[in-house]
C-alpha positions as CSV (number, residue, x, y, z in Angstrom):
1,M,-61.2,-118.9,30.7
2,K,-61.3,-117.3,34.1
3,A,-57.5,-117.1,34.2
4,L,-57.5,-115.3,30.9
5,T,-59.9,-112.8,32.1
6,V,-57.9,-112.1,35.3
7,T,-54.7,-111.7,33.2
8,A,-56.4,-109.2,30.8
9,S,-57.7,-107.2,33.8
10,I,-54.2,-107.0,35.3
11,V,-52.6,-105.9,32.0
12,L,-55.3,-103.3,31.5
13,S,-54.8,-102.0,35.0
14,V,-51.0,-101.8,34.5
15,L,-51.5,-99.8,31.3
16,V,-53.9,-97.4,32.9
17,V,-51.6,-96.9,35.9
18,G,-48.6,-96.4,33.5
19,I,-50.4,-93.8,31.4
20,A,-51.5,-92.0,34.5
21,W,-48.0,-92.1,35.9
22,L,-46.6,-90.7,32.6
23,F,-49.2,-88.0,32.5
24,F,-48.6,-86.8,36.0
25,F,-44.9,-87.5,36.3
26,P,-43.2,-86.9,32.9
27,G,-39.7,-88.0,32.4
28,P,-36.6,-85.9,32.0
29,D,-36.5,-86.4,28.3
30,A,-40.0,-85.1,27.8
31,G,-40.0,-82.2,25.4
32,E,-41.1,-78.8,26.8
33,P,-43.6,-76.7,24.8
34,V,-41.8,-74.0,22.8
35,V,-43.3,-70.6,22.3
36,T,-42.0,-68.8,19.2
37,L,-42.2,-65.0,19.1
38,A,-41.3,-62.6,16.3
39,V,-39.1,-60.0,18.0
40,T,-37.9,-57.0,16.0
41,P,-34.5,-55.6,17.2
42,P,-34.8,-52.0,18.5
43,P,-32.9,-49.3,16.6
44,T,-29.3,-49.1,17.6
45,P,-28.5,-45.7,19.4
46,R,-26.9,-43.2,17.0
47,L,-24.5,-41.6,19.4
48,A,-21.3,-43.5,20.0
49,P,-22.6,-47.1,20.4
50,A,-20.6,-49.3,22.8
51,P,-19.0,-52.3,21.0
52,A,-21.0,-55.5,21.5
53,E,-19.5,-58.4,23.4
54,P,-18.9,-61.4,21.1
55,Q,-21.7,-63.9,21.2
56,E,-21.8,-67.5,20.2
57,S,-25.2,-67.3,18.7
58,G,-26.1,-65.1,15.8
59,S,-28.7,-63.1,17.7
60,G,-26.4,-61.7,20.4
61,I,-29.5,-61.5,22.7
62,D,-30.0,-63.6,25.9
63,L,-33.6,-64.9,26.1
64,P,-35.4,-67.0,28.8
65,P,-35.4,-70.7,28.1
66,G,-38.0,-71.8,25.6
67,F,-37.9,-68.5,23.6
68,G,-36.6,-68.4,20.1
69,I,-36.1,-65.5,17.6
70,E,-37.7,-65.4,14.3
71,G,-36.1,-62.8,12.0
72,P,-33.3,-62.2,9.5
73,S,-30.2,-64.2,10.4
74,S,-27.0,-62.3,10.8
75,A,-24.3,-63.0,8.3
76,G,-21.7,-62.3,11.0
77,P,-20.6,-59.6,13.3
78,Q,-20.7,-56.1,11.8
79,L,-17.6,-54.0,11.4
80,P,-17.1,-51.4,14.1
81,D,-17.5,-48.5,11.7
82,A,-20.4,-49.9,9.7
83,P,-23.7,-48.1,10.3
84,P,-26.4,-50.3,12.0
85,A,-29.3,-51.5,9.9
86,L,-32.4,-49.4,10.2
87,P,-35.8,-50.9,10.8
88,Q,-38.3,-50.9,7.9
89,S,-40.2,-48.1,9.5
90,A,-37.2,-45.8,9.9
91,P,-36.8,-42.8,7.5
92,G,-34.4,-43.1,4.6
93,P,-31.0,-41.2,4.6
94,A,-32.7,-38.1,3.0
95,E,-35.2,-37.9,5.8
96,V,-32.9,-38.1,8.7
97,P,-32.7,-34.7,10.4
98,Q,-29.2,-33.1,10.5
99,Q,-29.0,-33.3,14.3
100,Q,-29.5,-37.1,14.2
101,A,-26.6,-37.7,11.8
102,A,-24.1,-40.3,13.0
103,V,-21.5,-38.8,15.3
104,P,-18.1,-40.4,15.6
105,P,-17.0,-41.5,19.1
106,A,-15.7,-38.6,21.2
107,P,-11.9,-38.6,21.3
108,Q,-10.2,-39.0,24.6
109,G,-8.2,-36.0,25.9
110,P,-8.2,-32.4,24.8
111,L,-9.8,-31.6,21.4
112,P,-7.3,-30.7,18.7
113,Q,-7.6,-27.1,17.5
114,T,-8.7,-27.0,13.8
115,D,-7.7,-24.5,11.2
116,F,-11.2,-22.9,11.4
117,Q,-10.8,-22.4,15.2
118,Q,-7.4,-20.8,14.6
119,T,-8.8,-18.5,11.9
120,A,-11.8,-17.4,14.0
121,A,-9.6,-16.6,17.0
122,M,-7.3,-14.3,14.9
123,P,-8.4,-10.7,14.5
124,A,-9.0,-9.5,10.9
125,P,-6.1,-7.7,9.4
126,P,-6.6,-3.9,9.0
127,A,-7.5,-2.7,5.5
128,P,-4.4,-1.5,3.7
129,V,-4.1,2.3,3.6
130,A,-3.3,3.7,0.1
131,P,-0.1,5.7,0.4
132,L,-0.4,9.4,-0.5
133,P,1.4,10.5,-3.6
134,Q,4.7,12.1,-3.0
135,P,5.2,15.8,-4.0
136,P,6.6,16.2,-7.5
137,Q,10.1,17.7,-8.0
138,S,8.4,20.4,-10.1
139,E,5.1,21.9,-8.9
140,T,3.7,21.8,-12.4
141,A,4.8,18.2,-13.1
142,S,2.1,15.6,-13.8
143,I,1.0,13.6,-10.8
144,T,-1.8,11.1,-10.1
145,L,-4.0,12.1,-7.2
146,V,-5.8,9.6,-4.9
147,S,-8.9,8.1,-6.4
148,V,-12.1,9.4,-4.8
149,P,-14.0,8.7,-2.7
150,V,-11.7,7.1,-0.1
151,P,-14.2,5.0,1.9
152,E,-12.7,5.8,5.3
153,L,-13.3,9.5,4.6
154,V,-17.0,9.1,3.8
155,E,-20.0,9.3,6.1
156,E,-23.3,8.3,4.6
157,S,-26.2,10.6,5.5
158,Q,-29.8,11.2,4.5
159,Y,-28.6,13.7,1.9
160,G,-25.7,11.7,0.5
161,P,-22.0,11.2,1.2
162,L,-20.3,13.6,3.6
163,P,-16.6,14.1,4.3
164,K,-15.3,13.0,7.7
165,V,-12.0,12.3,9.5
166,A,-10.9,8.7,9.1
167,P,-10.5,6.5,12.2
168,D,-6.7,6.7,11.9
169,G,-6.9,10.5,11.9
170,R,-6.4,11.2,8.2
171,R,-8.4,14.3,7.0
172,P,-9.8,15.1,3.6
173,L,-7.7,18.2,3.6
174,E,-4.5,16.0,3.5
175,V,-5.7,13.0,1.6
176,Y,-7.4,14.9,-1.3
177,A,-4.9,17.7,-1.6
178,R,-2.4,18.0,-4.4
179,P,1.0,17.2,-2.8
180,S,3.5,20.1,-2.7
181,R,7.0,20.7,-1.4
182,Y,5.9,24.2,-0.4
183,A,3.3,23.4,2.2
184,A,5.6,24.4,5.1
185,K,6.3,27.9,6.3
186,A,8.1,30.0,3.7
187,L,11.6,30.7,4.9
188,Q,13.6,33.7,4.0
189,G,15.4,33.4,0.7
190,E,12.9,30.8,-0.7
191,A,11.0,31.5,-3.8
192,P,7.7,33.3,-3.3
193,R,4.5,31.2,-3.6
194,I,1.2,32.1,-5.3
195,A,-1.9,30.0,-5.2
196,V,-4.9,30.6,-7.5
197,L,-8.4,29.4,-6.9
198,I,-10.9,29.3,-9.8
199,T,-14.6,29.5,-8.7
200,G,-17.8,28.9,-10.5
201,M,-16.8,25.5,-11.9
202,G,-19.5,23.1,-13.0
203,L,-22.1,25.8,-14.0
204,S,-21.1,25.7,-17.7
205,D,-19.8,22.5,-19.2
206,S,-17.7,24.3,-21.9
207,D,-16.2,26.7,-19.4
208,T,-15.4,24.0,-16.9
209,A,-13.8,21.8,-19.6
210,E,-11.7,24.8,-20.8
211,A,-10.5,25.6,-17.3
212,I,-9.5,22.0,-16.6
213,K,-7.6,21.7,-19.8
214,G,-6.1,25.1,-20.1
215,L,-4.8,25.9,-16.6
216,P,-1.6,24.4,-15.0
217,A,-2.2,21.5,-12.6
218,P,-1.3,23.5,-9.4
219,V,-4.3,25.8,-9.9
220,S,-7.1,24.8,-7.6
221,V,-10.8,24.7,-8.7
222,A,-14.0,25.2,-6.7
223,Y,-17.3,23.7,-7.8
224,G,-20.7,25.1,-6.8
225,A,-23.4,22.8,-5.5
226,Y,-25.9,23.5,-8.3
227,G,-24.0,22.2,-11.3
228,R,-24.7,19.2,-13.4
229,N,-22.7,15.9,-13.3
230,L,-20.6,17.4,-10.5
231,Q,-18.8,14.1,-9.5
232,D,-17.8,13.5,-13.1
233,W,-16.4,16.9,-13.4
234,V,-14.5,16.6,-10.1
235,T,-13.0,13.3,-11.3
236,K,-11.9,14.9,-14.5
237,A,-10.3,17.9,-12.7
238,R,-8.4,15.6,-10.3
239,A,-7.3,13.4,-13.2
240,A,-5.7,16.5,-14.6
241,G,-3.9,17.2,-11.3
242,H,-6.2,19.9,-9.9
243,E,-7.3,19.8,-6.3
244,V,-10.9,20.6,-5.6
245,L,-12.9,22.8,-3.2
246,L,-16.7,23.2,-2.6
247,Q,-18.3,26.6,-3.0
248,I,-21.2,27.2,-0.6
249,P,-23.8,30.0,-0.9
250,L,-24.0,32.4,2.2
251,E,-26.4,35.2,2.8
252,P,-25.4,38.4,1.1
253,V,-26.4,41.9,1.9
254,G,-29.7,42.7,0.2
255,Y,-31.0,39.1,0.4
256,P,-33.5,38.0,-1.1
257,Q,-33.2,40.5,-3.9
258,T,-29.6,39.1,-4.3
259,D,-30.1,35.4,-4.0
260,P,-27.3,32.8,-4.3
261,G,-29.6,29.8,-4.4
262,P,-32.3,27.8,-2.6
263,H,-29.9,26.2,0.0
264,T,-28.3,29.5,1.0
265,L,-27.3,29.6,4.7
266,L,-29.1,32.5,6.3
267,T,-28.7,34.5,9.5
268,T,-32.4,34.3,10.2
269,L,-32.4,30.5,10.4
270,P,-31.7,28.5,13.5
271,P,-28.3,26.7,13.5
272,E,-30.0,23.4,13.1
273,E,-31.6,24.4,9.8
274,N,-28.4,26.0,8.5
275,M,-26.6,22.7,9.4
276,K,-29.1,20.7,7.3
277,R,-28.5,23.1,4.4
278,L,-24.8,22.8,4.9
279,Q,-24.8,19.0,4.9
280,W,-27.0,19.0,1.8
281,L,-24.4,21.2,0.0
282,M,-21.5,19.1,1.2
283,S,-23.1,15.9,-0.1
284,R,-23.2,17.0,-3.7
285,F,-19.9,15.4,-4.5
286,T,-16.8,14.0,-2.8
287,G,-13.1,14.5,-3.1
288,Y,-12.7,18.2,-2.0
289,V,-10.1,19.5,0.5
290,G,-12.3,22.3,1.8
291,V,-14.9,25.0,1.3
292,T,-15.0,28.5,0.0
293,N,-17.8,31.0,0.1
294,L,-20.2,32.2,-2.6
295,M,-21.2,35.8,-1.5
296,G,-21.9,35.9,2.2
297,A,-21.3,39.6,3.2
298,K,-24.0,39.5,5.8
299,F,-23.6,35.9,7.0
300,E,-19.8,36.1,7.5
301,A,-20.3,39.3,9.4
302,T,-22.6,37.6,11.9
303,Q,-20.4,35.6,14.3
304,D,-23.3,33.6,15.8
305,A,-24.3,32.3,12.4
306,L,-20.9,31.6,11.1
307,L,-19.5,29.8,14.2
308,P,-21.4,26.5,13.9
309,V,-20.5,26.3,10.2
310,L,-16.8,26.6,10.8
311,E,-17.0,24.2,13.7
312,E,-18.6,21.7,11.3
313,L,-15.8,22.2,8.8
314,K,-13.2,21.7,11.5
315,A,-14.8,18.5,12.8
316,R,-14.9,17.1,9.2
317,G,-11.2,17.8,8.5
318,L,-11.7,20.5,5.9
319,L,-10.2,23.9,5.3
320,F,-11.9,27.2,4.7
321,V,-10.9,29.8,2.2
322,D,-12.5,33.2,2.3
323,D,-12.6,34.6,-1.2
324,G,-11.9,38.1,0.1
325,S,-15.1,39.7,-1.0
326,V,-16.4,40.2,2.6
327,Q,-14.9,43.3,4.3
328,Q,-16.4,42.7,7.8
329,S,-15.9,38.9,7.9
330,T,-15.5,37.3,11.4
331,A,-14.1,34.1,9.8
332,G,-10.5,34.8,10.7
333,Q,-11.2,35.4,14.4
334,I,-13.3,32.2,14.6
335,A,-10.8,30.1,12.7
336,S,-8.0,31.2,14.9
337,T,-10.0,30.2,18.0
338,L,-11.0,26.8,16.6
339,G,-7.6,26.0,15.1
340,L,-9.2,25.7,11.7
341,D,-7.1,25.6,8.5
342,Y,-8.1,29.0,7.1
343,A,-6.9,31.7,4.7
344,V,-8.3,34.7,3.1
345,A,-7.7,35.5,-0.6
346,N,-5.5,38.5,-1.0
347,I,-6.6,39.5,-4.5
348,Q,-9.8,39.1,-6.6
349,I,-8.2,38.7,-9.9
350,D,-11.1,39.4,-12.3
351,A,-13.3,41.6,-10.1
352,V,-13.3,43.9,-13.1
353,Q,-13.6,42.0,-16.4
354,S,-11.0,43.6,-18.6
355,P,-7.6,42.3,-19.7
356,G,-5.9,45.5,-18.3
357,D,-7.5,45.2,-14.9
358,I,-6.8,41.5,-14.7
359,A,-3.1,42.2,-15.5
360,K,-2.9,44.8,-12.8
361,A,-4.4,42.4,-10.3
362,L,-1.9,39.8,-11.2
363,T,1.0,42.3,-10.7
364,R,-0.3,43.2,-7.2
365,L,-0.6,39.4,-6.4
366,E,3.1,38.9,-7.4
367,A,4.1,41.9,-5.2
368,L,2.3,40.5,-2.2
369,A,3.8,37.1,-2.6
370,K,7.3,38.6,-2.6
371,E,6.5,40.7,0.4
372,R,4.8,38.0,2.5
373,G,6.3,34.8,1.1
374,A,2.9,33.6,-0.2
375,A,-0.3,35.0,-1.6
376,I,-3.7,33.7,-2.8
377,G,-5.7,35.0,-5.7
378,V,-9.3,34.1,-6.7
379,A,-10.8,34.3,-10.2
380,S,-13.9,33.1,-12.0
381,A,-14.0,30.3,-14.6
382,K,-14.8,32.7,-17.4
383,P,-13.0,31.8,-20.7
384,A,-11.2,35.2,-21.0
385,T,-9.9,35.0,-17.5
386,V,-8.8,31.4,-17.8
387,K,-6.9,32.2,-21.0
388,Q,-5.1,35.2,-19.5
389,L,-4.2,33.3,-16.4
390,A,-2.8,30.4,-18.4
391,T,-0.4,32.8,-20.2
392,W,0.6,34.5,-17.0
393,A,1.2,31.2,-15.1
394,G,3.6,30.1,-17.8
395,Q,5.9,33.0,-17.1
396,L,6.0,32.8,-13.3
397,E,9.0,30.4,-13.1
398,R,11.2,32.8,-15.1
399,R,10.4,35.5,-12.5
400,G,11.3,33.2,-9.6
401,I,7.8,32.6,-8.3
402,V,6.3,29.2,-7.6
403,L,2.7,28.3,-8.4
404,V,1.3,26.1,-5.6
405,P,-2.1,24.5,-4.8
406,V,-4.4,26.5,-2.5
407,S,-4.1,23.8,0.3
408,A,-0.3,24.3,0.4
409,A,-0.8,28.1,0.6
410,V,-3.3,27.8,3.5
411,R,-1.1,25.5,5.5
412,S,1.9,27.7,4.8
413,Q,0.1,30.9,5.9
414,R,-1.2,29.2,9.1
415,Q,2.3,28.1,10.1
416,S,3.4,31.7,9.4
């Protein structure tokens, strides 16, 4: 019995010692505690990600021993061009700002030049310039004038469109004129030339329509600034082949008892105020080659008042036709100094309103044309005058005289 007790004590001691040994000295096969963490992969950078090195494990992430990854298993390596998966908290495609859009890897070497870069580097081609109509073989032949306004000849102002010289040097005088083969200096032996200017257009619709329809196309017409539907009437006149001038009111002797209108240029006004009035008058319509006066005996005789006006006409590429009613005009002297295209009318055709006096005036006009090579006559748009002029103009060619537009006569006289 004593031996059994000793044996049991020995076995128990061995077990206790063994358990203690295992507790303090575990064997190499003992399992290590494993800590499992849920790790969410960070968002992949959007700009040119570097290709991942091939991994044997599906996670592709090196972790310390004893760490595992709990998450969606990869079905295999992603294609190089496939967009990376976004985390659940990332915005959807519609919410991604434009600057965060995926950018392809930057190419090596110099960037190729795209079509857009080539187009941006090339200067814009200049706008095509409409060619001017060629002079007709016959001065009375039908011709299509340039459509107005020509944008390059228009300056927008507080009053409306104003004429100006185009950047390439074209002037309204040349672009809006009716072309003529007789714009050069008249040579000896050539046919005499007569130009007729009809004033007072646009004041009466019926008179204006009759003048446009009844007169030959080389006859030039001048519209006042106070008429109705002026631009429409100018368009109709040019469609019929007539070139157009603007008639501006100038201070007469006896003003204001004799008053040509509320925007009359006056000798008592400073040049700045007269310039405002002039620009208002010039803005009433477009498409005219120049200006002629309405009255103006006092204004044209005052050089200090007239000079700024003619300078403005010169700067804007216009001509000036003096209607011949001012005896003491300084316009010729100023125009010569400025180099302005200028002419004075030789005859006022219907100064006296009677058929006989009009016929005598036309006879004198023909004589002056034969003597000087060219002459200019001015008449009103009154129906009786227009009718008599139309009959007379139809007989000129038989008498060896050429009817030309006013712009041609002005340029011809200046060269003479």
